[in-house]
Z-matrix of the N, CA and C atoms (Angstrom, degrees):
N
C 1 1.464
C 2 1.526 1 108.32
N 3 1.327 2 116.60 1 132.81
C 4 1.464 3 121.58 2 178.09
C 5 1.516 4 110.20 3 -78.63
N 6 1.317 5 113.73 4 149.38
C 7 1.460 6 119.58 5 176.14
C 8 1.527 7 109.61 6 -71.69
N 9 1.317 8 115.66 7 144.23
C 10 1.470 9 121.29 8 -178.39
C 11 1.523 10 111.29 9 -69.40
N 12 1.283 11 114.20 10 168.48
C 13 1.456 12 123.63 11 179.88
C 14 1.523 13 111.19 12 -59.77
N 15 1.313 14 116.03 13 146.03
C 16 1.459 15 122.07 14 174.84
C 17 1.525 16 109.35 15 -57.28
N 18 1.306 17 116.28 16 139.96
C 19 1.462 18 121.91 17 -176.30
C 20 1.527 19 111.84 18 -56.29
N 21 1.312 20 118.42 19 -34.11
C 22 1.465 21 121.30 20 -179.56
C 23 1.533 22 112.68 21 -63.84
N 24 1.324 23 116.58 22 -22.87
C 25 1.459 24 120.23 23 -179.10
C 26 1.529 25 113.07 24 -91.30
N 27 1.310 26 117.91 25 2.97
C 28 1.466 27 121.28 26 179.07
C 29 1.526 28 110.91 27 -80.50
N 30 1.324 29 116.77 28 -31.70
C 31 1.469 30 120.27 29 -175.71
C 32 1.520 31 115.02 30 -55.05
N 33 1.350 32 121.27 31 -41.70
C 34 1.464 33 118.75 32 177.88
C 35 1.534 34 112.89 33 -59.34
N 36 1.327 35 117.50 34 -37.07
C 37 1.464 36 120.70 35 177.08
C 38 1.529 37 110.24 36 -63.26
N 39 1.322 38 116.03 37 -46.26
C 40 1.469 39 120.45 38 -178.42
C 41 1.519 40 111.61 39 -68.37
N 42 1.317 41 116.55 40 -46.03
C 43 1.462 42 121.29 41 -179.76
C 44 1.525 43 110.41 42 -56.95
N 45 1.320 44 117.08 43 -45.79
C 46 1.464 45 121.14 44 179.61
C 47 1.521 46 111.34 45 -65.43
N 48 1.313 47 116.87 46 -46.11
C 49 1.464 48 120.28 47 -177.68
C 50 1.521 49 110.63 48 -59.84
N 51 1.318 50 116.62 49 -48.37
C 52 1.473 51 120.72 50 -178.28
C 53 1.526 52 110.80 51 -63.88
N 54 1.334 53 117.69 52 -48.91
C 55 1.466 54 119.63 53 -174.08
C 56 1.529 55 111.98 54 -70.43
N 57 1.322 56 118.65 55 -44.13
C 58 1.468 57 120.63 56 -179.53
C 59 1.525 58 110.21 57 -67.39
N 60 1.325 59 116.44 58 -43.76
C 61 1.465 60 119.96 59 -179.90
C 62 1.525 61 110.63 60 -58.28
N 63 1.328 62 115.79 61 -46.33
C 64 1.468 63 119.53 62 -178.94
C 65 1.529 64 111.57 63 -64.89
N 66 1.333 65 117.40 64 -42.09
C 67 1.468 66 118.66 65 -177.82
C 68 1.529 67 111.87 66 -68.89
N 69 1.316 68 118.23 67 -31.12
C 70 1.462 69 121.34 68 -177.60
C 71 1.530 70 112.66 69 -84.68
N 72 1.335 71 116.99 70 -35.86
C 73 1.471 72 120.22 71 -173.97
C 74 1.522 73 114.07 72 -108.43
N 75 1.325 74 117.09 73 -13.34
C 76 1.472 75 122.38 74 -174.21
C 77 1.536 76 111.40 75 63.28
N 78 1.329 77 117.06 76 26.04
C 79 1.461 78 122.51 77 177.37
C 80 1.526 79 107.63 78 -112.87
N 81 1.325 80 116.09 79 135.53
C 82 1.464 81 120.70 80 -176.94
C 83 1.525 82 109.89 81 -99.82
N 84 1.328 83 115.77 82 116.40
C 85 1.457 84 122.10 83 177.74
C 86 1.522 85 109.92 84 -99.62
N 87 1.312 86 116.06 85 151.95
C 88 1.462 87 121.58 86 171.38
C 89 1.523 88 107.94 87 -120.95
N 90 1.310 89 115.62 88 159.12
C 91 1.460 90 121.70 89 -175.51
C 92 1.520 91 110.00 90 -91.51
N 93 1.332 92 115.82 91 128.28
C 94 1.456 93 121.96 92 174.20
C 95 1.520 94 109.95 93 -86.48
N 96 1.308 95 115.82 94 -169.53
C 97 1.465 96 121.32 95 -176.45
C 98 1.533 97 110.88 96 -82.54
N 99 1.352 98 117.04 97 119.96
C 100 1.464 99 120.23 98 177.70
C 101 1.531 100 111.15 99 -66.32
N 102 1.326 101 115.57 100 150.56
C 103 1.466 102 120.73 101 177.08
C 104 1.517 103 108.90 102 -157.45
N 105 1.325 104 115.44 103 163.30
C 106 1.458 105 119.59 104 171.00
C 107 1.513 106 106.84 105 -80.40
N 108 1.311 107 116.87 106 140.87
C 109 1.465 108 119.27 107 -175.43
C 110 1.517 109 109.79 108 -149.62
N 111 1.314 110 114.59 109 165.61
C 112 1.457 111 118.85 110 172.21
C 113 1.523 112 108.40 111 -96.96
N 114 1.301 113 115.24 112 174.32
C 115 1.459 114 121.56 113 -179.20
C 116 1.516 115 110.01 114 -105.33
N 117 1.301 116 117.84 115 67.71
C 118 1.459 117 121.53 116 176.93
C 119 1.516 118 108.63 117 -118.93
N 120 1.320 119 115.74 118 127.22
C 121 1.462 120 121.22 119 -177.86
C 122 1.523 121 108.20 120 -128.81
N 123 1.319 122 116.23 121 112.96
C 124 1.458 123 120.46 122 -175.51
C 125 1.531 124 112.74 123 -94.14
N 126 1.312 125 117.11 124 -28.13
C 127 1.465 126 121.24 125 176.83
C 128 1.522 127 108.74 126 -83.46
N 129 1.338 128 117.99 127 162.89
C 130 1.470 129 119.35 128 172.65
C 131 1.537 130 109.31 129 -58.30
N 132 1.331 131 116.09 130 122.89
C 133 1.460 132 122.15 131 -169.95
C 134 1.521 133 110.60 132 -132.86
N 135 1.327 134 115.06 133 144.32
C 136 1.460 135 122.67 134 172.33
C 137 1.517 136 106.34 135 -109.37
N 138 1.338 137 117.10 136 125.94
C 139 1.457 138 121.01 137 178.69
C 140 1.521 139 109.51 138 -122.10
N 141 1.325 140 114.88 139 145.31
C 142 1.464 141 121.59 140 175.22
C 143 1.524 142 106.89 141 -129.48
N 144 1.318 143 116.62 142 122.89
C 145 1.461 144 122.48 143 -179.48
C 146 1.517 145 109.32 144 -112.61
N 147 1.340 146 115.27 145 130.48
C 148 1.461 147 121.83 146 176.04
C 149 1.522 148 107.39 147 -124.28
N 150 1.318 149 116.33 148 126.72
C 151 1.455 150 120.71 149 178.45
C 152 1.514 151 111.84 150 -78.10
N 153 1.325 152 114.79 151 150.99
C 154 1.466 153 122.61 152 177.70
C 155 1.529 154 106.82 153 -121.88
N 156 1.336 155 116.50 154 128.68
C 157 1.461 156 122.00 155 178.36
C 158 1.527 157 109.03 156 -132.22
N 159 1.320 158 116.21 157 163.19
C 160 1.461 159 121.09 158 -178.42
C 161 1.520 160 109.30 159 113.46
N 162 1.335 161 116.49 160 -136.38
C 163 1.466 162 120.49 161 -179.44
C 164 1.529 163 112.15 162 -70.01
N 165 1.311 164 116.69 163 -17.13
C 166 1.455 165 122.86 164 172.20
C 167 1.516 166 106.63 165 -123.96
N 168 1.320 167 115.03 166 148.45
C 169 1.457 168 119.43 167 -178.60
C 170 1.515 169 109.79 168 -135.17
N 171 1.322 170 115.89 169 147.20
C 172 1.451 171 120.65 170 176.50
C 173 1.507 172 111.52 171 141.72
N 174 1.329 173 115.24 172 -146.85
C 175 1.455 174 121.50 173 -178.96
C 176 1.525 175 110.49 174 -141.12
N 177 1.315 176 114.30 175 151.50
C 178 1.462 177 121.71 176 166.51
C 179 1.525 178 105.36 177 -115.47
N 180 1.329 179 115.81 178 134.75
C 181 1.462 180 120.55 179 -175.58
C 182 1.526 181 108.70 180 -127.73
N 183 1.331 182 115.89 181 125.08
C 184 1.466 183 121.53 182 172.15
C 185 1.523 184 107.23 183 -99.98
N 186 1.333 185 116.54 184 131.59
C 187 1.464 186 120.18 185 176.50
C 188 1.521 187 109.18 186 -127.61
N 189 1.334 188 114.61 187 148.42
C 190 1.463 189 119.61 188 178.86
C 191 1.524 190 108.53 189 -158.27
N 192 1.318 191 115.22 190 153.67
C 193 1.453 192 119.65 191 173.78
C 194 1.524 193 108.25 192 -65.64
N 195 1.327 194 116.58 193 153.99
C 196 1.465 195 120.44 194 -176.30
C 197 1.521 196 112.98 195 -57.47
N 198 1.335 197 117.49 196 -40.90
C 199 1.467 198 119.53 197 179.72
C 200 1.524 199 111.29 198 -63.19
N 201 1.322 200 117.11 199 -36.71
C 202 1.459 201 120.31 200 177.56
C 203 1.529 202 110.28 201 -68.06
N 204 1.336 203 116.81 202 -39.76
C 205 1.462 204 120.61 203 178.12
C 206 1.526 205 110.33 204 -61.10
N 207 1.329 206 116.83 205 -43.02
C 208 1.475 207 120.61 206 178.53
C 209 1.528 208 110.79 207 -63.69
N 210 1.318 209 116.52 208 -40.98
C 211 1.458 210 121.36 209 179.67
C 212 1.532 211 110.98 210 -63.55
N 213 1.324 212 116.30 211 -44.75
C 214 1.470 213 120.83 212 179.96
C 215 1.523 214 110.15 213 -64.43
N 216 1.333 215 117.27 214 -45.96
C 217 1.469 216 120.82 215 179.30
C 218 1.524 217 110.53 216 -60.59
N 219 1.321 218 117.08 217 -40.24
C 220 1.460 219 121.21 218 178.25
C 221 1.526 220 110.84 219 -60.56
N 222 1.322 221 116.74 220 -46.14
C 223 1.469 222 120.64 221 179.91
C 224 1.532 223 110.96 222 -64.45
N 225 1.332 224 116.69 223 -35.97
C 226 1.462 225 120.10 224 179.09
C 227 1.525 226 111.53 225 -69.21
N 228 1.342 227 116.08 226 -25.26
C 229 1.463 228 120.76 227 -179.65
C 230 1.527 229 110.69 228 -104.68
N 231 1.338 230 115.09 229 35.45
C 232 1.465 231 123.76 230 172.59
C 233 1.529 232 113.48 231 57.78
N 234 1.350 233 115.90 232 38.56
C 235 1.456 234 120.41 233 173.67
C 236 1.510 235 115.27 234 88.40
N 237 1.318 236 117.91 235 3.05
C 238 1.454 237 120.26 236 177.70
C 239 1.540 238 109.09 237 -59.90
N 240 1.325 239 118.30 238 128.69
C 241 1.465 240 119.98 239 -178.65
C 242 1.537 241 111.60 240 -62.75
N 243 1.308 242 116.26 241 136.26
C 244 1.463 243 122.09 242 179.80
C 245 1.528 244 107.91 243 -118.24
N 246 1.316 245 116.18 244 106.88
C 247 1.467 246 120.74 245 179.40
C 248 1.529 247 110.83 246 -86.16
N 249 1.339 248 116.28 247 -32.41
C 250 1.459 249 120.26 248 178.34
C 251 1.515 250 109.01 249 -144.81
N 252 1.305 251 115.73 250 159.50
C 253 1.460 252 120.12 251 -179.40
C 254 1.529 253 108.83 252 -82.76
N 255 1.324 254 114.70 253 82.46
C 256 1.459 255 120.24 254 178.63
C 257 1.527 256 109.42 255 -82.81
N 258 1.321 257 116.45 256 -173.96
C 259 1.460 258 120.97 257 -176.46
C 260 1.524 259 112.62 258 -59.82
N 261 1.325 260 117.64 259 -39.36
C 262 1.463 261 120.89 260 -178.88
C 263 1.532 262 111.10 261 -68.41
N 264 1.326 263 117.10 262 -43.24
C 265 1.466 264 120.98 263 179.55
C 266 1.530 265 110.50 264 -64.33
N 267 1.332 266 116.77 265 -42.83
C 268 1.468 267 120.32 266 179.04
C 269 1.523 268 110.94 267 -65.48
N 270 1.324 269 116.27 268 -37.20
C 271 1.465 270 120.31 269 177.75
C 272 1.529 271 110.65 270 -63.06
N 273 1.323 272 116.60 271 -40.88
C 274 1.471 273 120.33 272 177.88
C 275 1.520 274 110.75 273 -62.95
N 276 1.320 275 117.71 274 -44.86
C 277 1.467 276 121.24 275 -179.91
C 278 1.526 277 111.27 276 -65.24
N 279 1.331 278 116.51 277 -40.75
C 280 1.465 279 119.09 278 177.37
C 281 1.528 280 111.22 279 -64.77
N 282 1.321 281 116.66 280 -37.14
C 283 1.465 282 119.79 281 177.48
C 284 1.529 283 110.84 282 -65.46
N 285 1.323 284 117.04 283 -36.48
C 286 1.466 285 120.28 284 174.83
C 287 1.527 286 110.28 285 -57.50
N 288 1.333 287 116.77 286 -45.02
C 289 1.466 288 119.35 287 179.58
C 290 1.521 289 111.00 288 -65.90
N 291 1.331 290 117.95 289 -36.66
C 292 1.473 291 120.92 290 175.88
C 293 1.521 292 111.11 291 -60.92
N 294 1.328 293 116.51 292 -44.87
C 295 1.470 294 120.27 293 -179.68
C 296 1.531 295 110.53 294 -64.19
N 297 1.321 296 116.97 295 -43.42
C 298 1.470 297 121.12 296 179.69
C 299 1.521 298 110.55 297 -61.67
N 300 1.329 299 116.40 298 -50.07
C 301 1.464 300 119.06 299 -175.64
C 302 1.528 301 112.24 300 -73.91
N 303 1.324 302 117.85 301 -30.87
C 304 1.460 303 119.52 302 173.81
C 305 1.519 304 111.23 303 -63.49
N 306 1.324 305 116.31 304 -41.88
C 307 1.460 306 120.84 305 176.66
C 308 1.528 307 110.86 306 -65.88
N 309 1.323 308 116.95 307 -37.60
C 310 1.470 309 120.88 308 176.85
C 311 1.526 310 109.59 309 -59.97
N 312 1.340 311 116.52 310 -45.82
C 313 1.468 312 120.60 311 178.93
C 314 1.528 313 111.05 312 -60.63
N 315 1.324 314 117.08 313 -38.48
C 316 1.468 315 121.18 314 178.68
C 317 1.524 316 110.85 315 -64.80
N 318 1.321 317 116.98 316 -43.72
C 319 1.471 318 120.60 317 178.57
C 320 1.525 319 110.00 318 -61.11
N 321 1.333 320 116.99 319 -46.13
C 322 1.468 321 119.53 320 178.80
C 323 1.525 322 110.97 321 -61.40
N 324 1.337 323 118.46 322 -36.84
C 325 1.468 324 120.35 323 -178.89
C 326 1.521 325 111.21 324 -64.31
N 327 1.347 326 117.35 325 -32.25
C 328 1.470 327 119.70 326 177.02
C 329 1.520 328 111.50 327 -69.88
N 330 1.331 329 116.85 328 -16.47
C 331 1.463 330 122.47 329 176.71
C 332 1.526 331 111.69 330 -98.01
N 333 1.338 332 116.35 331 5.32
C 334 1.459 333 120.78 332 179.16
C 335 1.520 334 113.85 333 82.41
N 336 1.328 335 118.35 334 13.91
C 337 1.465 336 122.05 335 178.41
C 338 1.527 337 107.60 336 -111.25
N 339 1.310 338 114.95 337 117.40
C 340 1.461 339 119.90 338 -175.12
C 341 1.526 340 109.72 339 -98.82
N 342 1.337 341 114.62 340 120.43
C 343 1.463 342 120.75 341 175.19
C 344 1.526 343 108.30 342 -131.38
N 345 1.294 344 115.17 343 161.27
C 346 1.457 345 121.93 344 173.24
C 347 1.520 346 106.72 345 -131.57
N 348 1.323 347 116.33 346 166.10
C 349 1.457 348 120.17 347 -177.77
C 350 1.523 349 109.68 348 -124.29
N 351 1.329 350 114.97 349 155.20
C 352 1.455 351 121.18 350 176.47
C 353 1.526 352 109.09 351 -97.83
N 354 1.320 353 118.17 352 163.93
C 355 1.465 354 119.61 353 174.91
C 356 1.535 355 110.34 354 -60.94
N 357 1.326 356 116.82 355 149.08
C 358 1.462 357 119.91 356 -177.70
C 359 1.531 358 112.04 357 -73.28
N 360 1.316 359 114.06 358 151.41
C 361 1.461 360 122.10 359 172.33
C 362 1.520 361 106.21 360 -123.93
N 363 1.329 362 116.77 361 129.11
C 364 1.465 363 119.01 362 179.69
C 365 1.524 364 110.31 363 -115.28
N 366 1.324 365 114.44 364 152.06
C 367 1.461 366 122.23 365 177.41
C 368 1.517 367 108.12 366 -138.04
N 369 1.316 368 115.47 367 148.00
C 370 1.455 369 122.05 368 175.68
C 371 1.510 370 106.52 369 -128.66
N 372 1.329 371 116.79 370 134.85
C 373 1.449 372 117.84 371 176.65
C 374 1.506 373 112.98 372 175.28
N 375 1.328 374 114.00 373 176.39
C 376 1.459 375 123.53 374 176.71
C 377 1.518 376 107.13 375 -117.39
N 378 1.310 377 115.95 376 145.01
C 379 1.469 378 121.69 377 -178.02
C 380 1.526 379 111.61 378 58.11
N 381 1.330 380 115.20 379 44.96
C 382 1.459 381 120.84 380 176.21
C 383 1.521 382 109.92 381 -80.46
N 384 1.314 383 115.93 382 142.99
C 385 1.457 384 121.58 383 171.04
C 386 1.515 385 107.56 384 -132.61
N 387 1.326 386 115.88 385 125.36
C 388 1.453 387 121.83 386 178.45
C 389 1.527 388 106.82 387 -111.74
N 390 1.308 389 116.37 388 138.85
C 391 1.463 390 121.86 389 178.69
C 392 1.524 391 108.89 390 -111.30
N 393 1.330 392 115.94 391 143.19
C 394 1.459 393 121.31 392 178.14
C 395 1.522 394 109.27 393 -141.98
N 396 1.324 395 115.48 394 146.66
C 397 1.467 396 120.32 395 175.18
C 398 1.529 397 111.43 396 -81.62
N 399 1.322 398 116.25 397 -2.90
C 400 1.464 399 122.01 398 -178.11
C 401 1.522 400 108.02 399 -116.66
N 402 1.333 401 117.03 400 131.91
C 403 1.462 402 120.34 401 178.09
C 404 1.520 403 109.83 402 -56.52
N 405 1.340 404 118.16 403 119.72
C 406 1.470 405 118.94 404 179.64
C 407 1.529 406 112.66 405 -78.90
N 408 1.320 407 115.56 406 131.41
C 409 1.461 408 121.47 407 171.76
C 410 1.525 409 106.05 408 -96.51
N 411 1.310 410 116.62 409 121.73
C 412 1.465 411 121.90 410 -179.10
C 413 1.522 412 109.14 411 -100.70
N 414 1.336 413 115.87 412 126.91
C 415 1.459 414 120.81 413 176.52
C 416 1.532 415 107.36 414 -120.82
N 417 1.338 416 117.04 415 109.97
C 418 1.459 417 118.66 416 176.73
C 419 1.527 418 109.86 417 -74.49
N 420 1.324 419 115.67 418 137.60
C 421 1.457 420 121.11 419 175.84
C 422 1.521 421 106.44 420 -112.52
N 423 1.324 422 115.08 421 126.26
C 424 1.457 423 122.05 422 -169.38
C 425 1.522 424 111.99 423 -105.30
N 426 1.315 425 114.79 424 143.62
C 427 1.462 426 122.07 425 172.67
C 428 1.522 427 106.07 426 -119.68
N 429 1.323 428 116.22 427 119.49
C 430 1.472 429 121.55 428 -177.06
C 431 1.526 430 111.69 429 53.38
N 432 1.328 431 116.32 430 38.73
C 433 1.458 432 122.01 431 175.95
C 434 1.516 433 115.27 432 83.09
N 435 1.333 434 118.68 433 -5.71
C 436 1.469 435 121.74 434 -179.66
C 437 1.535 436 109.76 435 -109.00
N 438 1.321 437 116.47 436 144.78
C 439 1.452 438 121.54 437 -179.98
C 440 1.532 439 109.82 438 -60.61
N 441 1.329 440 115.83 439 127.88
C 442 1.456 441 120.63 440 -175.74
C 443 1.528 442 111.93 441 -119.54
N 444 1.321 443 115.48 442 -45.11
C 445 1.468 444 122.91 443 178.93
C 446 1.526 445 106.87 444 -137.31
N 447 1.323 446 116.06 445 152.15
C 448 1.459 447 120.54 446 171.19
C 449 1.515 448 108.59 447 -119.19
N 450 1.313 449 115.15 448 135.78
C 451 1.461 450 121.83 449 174.35
C 452 1.523 451 106.88 450 -109.11
N 453 1.316 452 116.05 451 121.17
C 454 1.464 453 121.48 452 175.86
C 455 1.518 454 107.07 453 -106.72
N 456 1.317 455 116.09 454 126.31
C 457 1.458 456 121.54 455 179.84
C 458 1.526 457 106.91 456 -111.27
N 459 1.313 458 115.86 457 111.68
C 460 1.468 459 122.85 458 -179.81
C 461 1.527 460 107.31 459 -119.36
N 462 1.305 461 116.04 460 69.53
C 463 1.461 462 121.54 461 -173.07
C 464 1.517 463 108.23 462 -132.77
N 465 1.340 464 115.22 463 143.04
C 466 1.463 465 119.91 464 173.46
C 467 1.521 466 108.10 465 -127.36
N 468 1.318 467 115.33 466 156.85
C 469 1.459 468 120.95 467 -178.38
C 470 1.521 469 109.14 468 -98.73
N 471 1.339 470 115.78 469 135.97
C 472 1.468 471 120.96 470 178.72
C 473 1.502 472 110.36 471 -69.69
């Protein structure tokens, strides 16, 4: 198993996630306590994985309960009610991850670290287990003090 990313390199991921999420959804998230975690999801969960290549390699994974995913997609589509995660709702959520990770890449480039991102892959399910060769750092993002989204950073620096 590879060692996780240096703590100093986590801030661009968090900064991008918080700022893009707020500008797109008008919802203000706060950062919970980061920890090392496994990728086990027992509740119905929506996950979005974006690969990172270049001077850093790995994946960033956003996870959320299905109801939260529907709520976020609804806000991204100007309040349109979302009863199920259809193709349009999933496309909106994947685009959110593209915007977050694109902004992350831009922040790293201002620090002289060049990375690129892959297209997002999303999964929906219950009792999901994801495996990674890189220790995942889990950062809970809170809405009104309650866990709303989790950001898993599974990236190492070359």
